Backbone as CSV, one residue per row, in Angstrom:
resi,resn,N_x,N_y,N_z,CA_x,CA_y,CA_z,C_x,C_y,C_z
1,UNK,-80.602,-1.024,106.649,-81.654,-0.567,105.757,-81.104,-0.493,104.335
2,UNK,-81.764,-1.151,103.399,-81.278,-1.156,102.025,-81.778,0.075,101.271
3,UNK,-80.999,0.440,100.268,-81.309,1.571,99.418,-81.709,1.042,98.055
4,UNK,-82.891,1.430,97.536,-83.256,0.931,96.210,-82.460,1.643,95.115
5,UNK,-81.999,0.872,94.154,-81.310,1.391,92.975,-81.781,0.602,91.768
6,UNK,-81.919,1.273,90.643,-82.188,0.531,89.415,-80.884,-0.147,89.002
7,UNK,-80.972,-1.185,88.198,-79.747,-1.864,87.770,-78.879,-0.924,86.934
8,UNK,-79.492,-0.063,86.104,-78.712,0.913,85.333,-78.030,1.904,86.266
9,UNK,-78.734,2.354,87.290,-78.162,3.287,88.250,-77.005,2.671,89.014
10,UNK,-77.162,1.418,89.415,-76.084,0.723,90.132,-74.858,0.607,89.234
11,UNK,-75.078,0.306,87.948,-73.965,0.226,87.000,-73.249,1.568,86.880
12,UNK,-74.032,2.671,86.792,-73.429,4.008,86.694,-72.611,4.327,87.948
13,UNK,-73.137,3.972,89.122,-72.405,4.231,90.363,-71.124,3.399,90.428
14,UNK,-71.184,2.145,89.957,-69.981,1.300,89.940,-68.925,1.888,89.000
15,UNK,-69.379,2.396,87.828,-68.445,3.023,86.883,-67.808,4.264,87.507
16,UNK,-68.612,5.069,88.196,-68.112,6.269,88.855,-67.081,5.887,89.918
17,UNK,-67.371,4.837,90.683,-66.461,4.367,91.721,-65.136,3.912,91.109
18,UNK,-65.201,3.152,90.021,-63.974,2.680,89.366,-63.141,3.846,88.837
19,UNK,-63.807,4.867,88.267,-63.091,6.045,87.771,-62.401,6.771,88.923
20,UNK,-63.106,6.918,90.030,-62.501,7.582,91.187,-61.271,6.815,91.672
21,UNK,-61.377,5.482,91.716,-60.274,4.665,92.229,-59.112,4.543,91.247
22,UNK,-59.425,4.367,89.965,-58.384,4.046,88.978,-57.827,5.260,88.228
23,UNK,-58.587,6.372,88.197,-58.134,7.552,87.457,-57.903,8.738,88.393
24,UNK,-58.952,9.131,89.110,-58.874,10.344,89.916,-57.922,10.211,91.110
25,UNK,-58.004,9.080,91.822,-57.130,8.890,92.988,-55.653,8.908,92.589
26,UNK,-55.233,8.152,91.559,-53.817,8.215,91.165,-53.377,9.621,90.715
27,UNK,-54.262,10.346,90.030,-53.915,11.709,89.600,-53.659,12.615,90.792
28,UNK,-54.497,12.513,91.804,-54.349,13.399,92.956,-53.118,13.018,93.779
29,UNK,-52.809,11.739,93.850,-51.597,11.296,94.549,-50.369,11.867,93.840
30,UNK,-50.415,11.859,92.514,-49.323,12.427,91.722,-49.221,13.941,91.947
31,UNK,-50.367,14.623,91.998,-50.379,16.075,92.213,-49.825,16.420,93.600
32,UNK,-50.138,15.608,94.597,-49.615,15.841,95.954,-48.096,15.649,95.969
33,UNK,-47.624,14.608,95.307,-46.178,14.357,95.248,-45.467,15.518,94.540
34,UNK,-46.046,16.003,93.473,-45.475,17.135,92.731,-45.423,18.382,93.612
35,UNK,-46.524,18.657,94.315,-46.583,19.833,95.186,-45.581,19.713,96.332
36,UNK,-45.396,18.506,96.858,-44.418,18.284,97.950,-43.003,18.609,97.489
37,UNK,-42.748,18.310,96.222,-41.393,18.526,95.708,-41.039,20.008,95.602
38,UNK,-42.024,20.882,95.750,-41.786,22.321,95.663,-41.320,22.913,96.986
39,UNK,-41.164,22.091,98.014,-40.600,22.585,99.261,-41.607,22.849,100.353
40,UNK,-41.474,23.974,101.033,-42.241,24.351,102.223,-43.742,24.117,102.042
41,UNK,-44.278,23.137,102.777,-45.687,22.778,102.644,-46.625,23.756,103.349
42,UNK,-46.119,24.509,104.316,-46.993,25.391,105.089,-47.565,26.526,104.244
43,UNK,-46.847,26.929,103.210,-47.335,28.024,102.362,-47.525,27.560,100.924
44,UNK,-47.699,26.273,100.724,-47.821,25.712,99.384,-49.308,25.523,99.048
45,UNK,-49.872,26.465,98.308,-51.302,26.427,97.973,-51.650,25.204,97.125
46,UNK,-50.751,24.822,96.231,-51.001,23.648,95.385,-51.150,22.391,96.243
47,UNK,-50.299,22.269,97.231,-50.340,21.107,98.124,-51.655,21.072,98.893
48,UNK,-52.049,22.202,99.469,-53.274,22.252,100.258,-54.514,21.993,99.389
49,UNK,-54.510,22.513,98.175,-55.635,22.275,97.260,-55.708,20.797,96.883
50,UNK,-54.544,20.198,96.621,-54.508,18.776,96.255,-54.958,17.909,97.425
51,UNK,-54.542,18.250,98.659,-54.970,17.479,99.836,-56.481,17.608,100.038
52,UNK,-57.013,18.804,99.797,-58.456,19.002,99.924,-59.205,18.159,98.882
53,UNK,-58.693,18.156,97.662,-59.299,17.353,96.594,-59.207,15.865,96.935
54,UNK,-58.089,15.453,97.533,-57.934,14.057,97.932,-58.990,13.682,98.970
55,UNK,-59.229,14.568,99.910,-60.261,14.323,100.926,-61.632,14.162,100.296
56,UNK,-61.933,15.003,99.306,-63.214,14.902,98.612,-63.335,13.560,97.886
57,UNK,-62.279,13.178,97.156,-62.295,11.918,96.398,-62.456,10.725,97.339
58,UNK,-61.693,10.710,98.426,-61.778,9.589,99.372,-63.163,9.528,100.018
59,UNK,-63.742,10.687,100.316,-65.097,10.727,100.877,-66.129,10.199,99.901
60,UNK,-65.981,10.566,98.634,-66.926,10.104,97.613,-66.788,8.596,97.396
61,UNK,-65.564,8.095,97.399,-65.328,6.655,97.264,-66.024,5.917,98.408
62,UNK,-65.818,6.390,99.635,-66.433,5.751,100.808,-67.956,5.797,100.711
63,UNK,-68.495,6.922,100.270,-69.943,7.068,100.138,-70.508,6.089,99.103
64,UNK,-69.869,6.014,97.939,-70.342,5.101,96.887,-70.229,3.648,97.326
65,UNK,-69.131,3.302,97.977,-68.969,1.922,98.454,-70.063,1.581,99.467
66,UNK,-70.380,2.528,100.324,-71.425,2.304,101.325,-72.786,2.103,100.660
67,UNK,-73.121,2.983,99.733,-74.411,2.889,99.043,-74.524,1.553,98.304
68,UNK,-73.475,1.196,97.574,-73.518,-0.045,96.798,-73.563,-1.282,97.694
69,UNK,-72.964,-1.204,98.880,-72.945,-2.369,99.772,-74.325,-2.667,100.364
70,UNK,-75.173,-1.640,100.489,-76.505,-1.865,101.071,-77.629,-1.722,100.037
71,UNK,-77.234,-1.587,98.776,-78.229,-1.356,97.725,-79.085,-2.595,97.457
72,UNK,-80.347,-2.326,97.230,-81.252,-3.356,96.731,-81.418,-3.027,95.247
73,UNK,-80.674,-3.745,94.398,-80.672,-3.464,92.967,-81.900,-4.107,92.331
74,UNK,-82.646,-3.279,91.615,-83.911,-3.720,91.021,-83.820,-3.618,89.508
75,UNK,-84.065,-4.733,88.832,-84.122,-4.741,87.373,-85.523,-4.283,86.976
76,UNK,-85.597,-3.053,86.503,-86.874,-2.420,86.197,-87.653,-3.185,85.132
77,UNK,-86.947,-3.830,84.206,-87.630,-4.525,83.113,-88.418,-5.737,83.591
78,UNK,-88.167,-6.198,84.826,-88.883,-7.369,85.344,-90.069,-6.993,86.227
79,UNK,-90.282,-5.698,86.420,-91.376,-5.255,87.285,-92.713,-5.434,86.571
80,UNK,-93.664,-6.016,87.287,-95.011,-6.150,86.754,-95.963,-5.476,87.735
81,UNK,-96.146,-4.164,87.527,-97.011,-3.399,88.418,-98.326,-3.058,87.731
82,UNK,-98.564,-3.713,86.608,-99.788,-3.412,85.867,-99.728,-1.988,85.346
83,UNK,-100.785,-1.248,85.618,-100.871,0.136,85.156,-100.534,1.142,86.249
84,UNK,-99.888,0.697,87.302,-99.572,1.577,88.424,-98.131,2.074,88.352
85,UNK,-97.924,3.279,88.883,-96.583,3.836,88.988,-95.948,3.307,90.273
86,UNK,-94.787,2.662,90.131,-94.003,2.199,91.270,-92.547,2.572,91.010
87,UNK,-91.669,2.272,91.968,-90.244,2.526,91.808,-89.770,1.952,90.478
88,UNK,-88.987,2.724,89.741,-88.433,2.267,88.469,-89.257,2.637,87.259
89,UNK,-90.490,3.070,87.472,-91.366,3.408,86.349,-90.835,4.620,85.594
90,UNK,-90.998,4.573,84.280,-90.767,5.736,83.436,-92.145,6.272,83.101
91,UNK,-92.374,7.536,83.442,-93.712,8.105,83.360,-93.700,9.308,82.428
92,UNK,-94.593,9.275,81.440,-94.766,10.416,80.535,-95.934,11.242,81.058
93,UNK,-95.672,12.529,81.265,-96.661,13.428,81.856,-96.892,14.627,80.946
94,UNK,-98.044,15.266,81.125,-98.281,16.546,80.480,-98.630,17.557,81.562
95,UNK,-97.930,18.688,81.507,-98.191,19.781,82.439,-99.492,20.434,81.989
96,UNK,-100.510,20.422,82.838,-101.830,20.908,82.440,-101.881,22.432,82.306
97,UNK,-100.887,23.123,82.843,-100.876,24.584,82.746,-100.318,25.061,81.410
98,UNK,-99.245,24.395,80.925,-98.597,24.873,79.698,-98.513,23.827,78.582
99,UNK,-99.113,22.668,78.777,-99.141,21.574,77.792,-97.761,21.003,77.433
100,UNK,-96.754,21.266,78.254,-95.431,20.679,78.024,-95.433,19.231,78.482
101,UNK,-94.890,18.353,77.629,-94.752,16.949,77.999,-93.367,16.726,78.588
102,UNK,-93.311,15.926,79.633,-92.044,15.560,80.268,-92.051,14.060,80.537
103,UNK,-90.861,13.495,80.608,-90.714,12.075,80.921,-89.729,11.955,82.072
104,UNK,-90.149,11.259,83.126,-89.306,11.033,84.286,-89.276,9.556,84.617
105,UNK,-88.117,9.102,85.118,-88.033,7.763,85.675,-87.819,7.920,87.170
106,UNK,-88.547,7.142,87.950,-88.433,7.190,89.405,-87.316,6.226,89.819
107,UNK,-86.272,6.793,90.449,-85.068,6.028,90.770,-84.656,6.264,92.222
108,UNK,-83.602,5.594,92.649,-83.070,5.777,93.992,-82.424,7.148,94.155
109,UNK,-82.289,7.576,95.392,-81.759,8.912,95.671,-80.361,9.118,95.106
110,UNK,-79.494,8.138,95.236,-78.103,8.289,94.788,-77.968,8.378,93.270
111,UNK,-78.943,7.900,92.535,-78.823,7.902,91.080,-79.661,8.995,90.418
112,UNK,-80.370,9.780,91.207,-81.244,10.806,90.625,-80.424,11.889,89.931
113,UNK,-80.948,12.379,88.818,-80.323,13.457,88.043,-81.417,14.062,87.181
114,UNK,-81.953,15.192,87.623,-83.084,15.803,86.930,-82.753,16.124,85.481
115,UNK,-81.489,16.424,85.184,-81.093,16.729,83.807,-81.218,15.517,82.887
116,UNK,-81.190,14.333,83.473,-81.356,13.097,82.696,-82.778,12.548,82.837
117,UNK,-83.661,13.285,83.521,-85.031,12.823,83.714,-85.157,11.757,84.790
118,UNK,-84.155,11.670,85.673,-84.156,10.677,86.748,-84.510,11.376,88.058
119,UNK,-85.697,11.095,88.592,-86.139,11.750,89.826,-86.112,10.766,90.988
120,UNK,-85.674,11.274,92.129,-85.566,10.459,93.334,-86.936,9.993,93.797
121,UNK,-86.979,8.768,94.291,-88.213,8.188,94.812,-88.763,9.017,95.973
122,UNK,-87.904,9.814,96.602,-88.364,10.638,97.720,-88.702,12.076,97.315
123,UNK,-88.624,12.375,96.019,-88.926,13.729,95.545,-90.435,13.978,95.546
124,UNK,-90.839,15.241,95.597,-92.275,15.549,95.587,-93.010,14.964,94.373
125,UNK,-92.386,15.011,93.197,-93.078,14.497,92.001,-93.235,12.978,92.075
126,UNK,-92.207,12.275,92.548,-92.304,10.813,92.667,-93.365,10.437,93.692
127,UNK,-93.377,11.146,94.817,-94.375,10.858,95.850,-95.796,11.064,95.321
128,UNK,-95.976,12.072,94.465,-97.302,12.335,93.901,-97.696,11.258,92.891
129,UNK,-96.711,10.668,92.205,-96.996,9.704,91.139,-97.175,8.267,91.623
130,UNK,-96.474,7.876,92.676,-96.510,6.484,93.144,-97.959,6.048,93.401
131,UNK,-98.298,4.895,92.819,-99.628,4.324,93.017,-100.676,4.823,92.039
132,UNK,-100.327,5.795,91.211,-101.296,6.366,90.274,-101.278,5.621,88.945
133,UNK,-102.241,5.941,88.060,-102.414,5.249,86.783,-102.533,6.245,85.634
134,UNK,-102.386,5.764,84.378,-102.580,6.659,83.237,-103.978,7.304,83.297
135,UNK,-104.023,8.589,82.962,-105.278,9.336,83.007,-105.474,10.081,84.313
136,UNK,-104.762,9.681,85.368,-104.875,10.366,86.656,-104.247,11.751,86.565
137,UNK,-104.831,12.679,87.287,-104.280,14.026,87.445,-103.596,14.052,88.812
138,UNK,-102.338,14.505,88.833,-101.609,14.591,90.094,-101.199,16.033,90.351
139,UNK,-101.219,16.401,91.621,-100.743,17.717,92.042,-99.379,17.536,92.686
140,UNK,-98.409,18.278,92.158,-97.057,18.214,92.693,-96.768,19.520,93.413
141,UNK,-96.411,19.401,94.667,-96.059,20.574,95.469,-94.582,20.874,95.240
142,UNK,-94.332,21.689,94.213,-92.975,22.053,93.824,-92.569,23.355,94.514
143,UNK,-91.268,23.668,94.514,-90.826,24.914,95.141,-91.527,26.161,94.577
144,UNK,-91.891,26.132,93.302,-92.552,27.279,92.678,-94.057,27.282,92.846
145,UNK,-94.588,26.331,93.589,-96.024,26.242,93.786,-96.552,24.882,93.346
146,UNK,-97.863,24.776,93.272,-98.496,23.507,92.889,-98.562,23.412,91.365
147,UNK,-98.111,22.281,90.841,-98.148,22.016,89.403,-99.014,20.786,89.190
148,UNK,-99.934,20.858,88.226,-100.794,19.716,87.911,-100.305,19.030,86.635
149,UNK,-100.218,17.712,86.736,-99.825,16.889,85.599,-100.882,15.826,85.369
150,UNK,-101.023,15.428,84.117,-101.814,14.245,83.794,-100.841,13.161,83.370
151,UNK,-101.065,11.952,83.882,-100.208,10.821,83.504,-100.676,10.305,82.162
152,UNK,-99.772,10.333,81.175,-100.101,9.866,79.830,-99.736,8.391,79.640
153,UNK,-98.517,8.016,80.040,-98.049,6.652,79.840,-97.138,6.222,80.994
154,UNK,-97.117,4.927,81.235,-96.204,4.347,82.215,-95.508,3.176,81.542
155,UNK,-94.194,3.117,81.683,-93.466,1.983,81.123,-92.346,1.583,82.079
156,UNK,-91.858,0.383,81.888,-90.765,-0.149,82.708,-89.665,-0.597,81.768
157,UNK,-88.753,0.316,81.490,-87.691,0.063,80.499,-86.312,0.224,81.097
């Protein structure tokens, strides 16, 4: 089963993978060697912390490699969905309760980051938006309750 990723998201994941392999992994190997040189490993907190960090890094590397190996990379700029919201769309919304405008791009799960306005295709807001058009009112079942948005604009950038 392939995982959808935007081309920008795939690039970010590849950069993260390279950093883990070329920067973080060598640093942790060095930290483990340093901790080993301090003697008794059974009571060496630095060694155990470094080994735990190594496990995390190796797990993240394996996870990213797996995601990228099955990814269906989509160039959002080539999508022609007309006026409909589909995967990759950047959607400008207005919260009908407080008139706050927000902009979200619908992306793959591995690349989502709400702080950057990147929402997972499986998130409640993305599910509410998919298939809709500018002018539509959508109800999003958020953890804090139902939020109503109006779709102002859709773009593929």
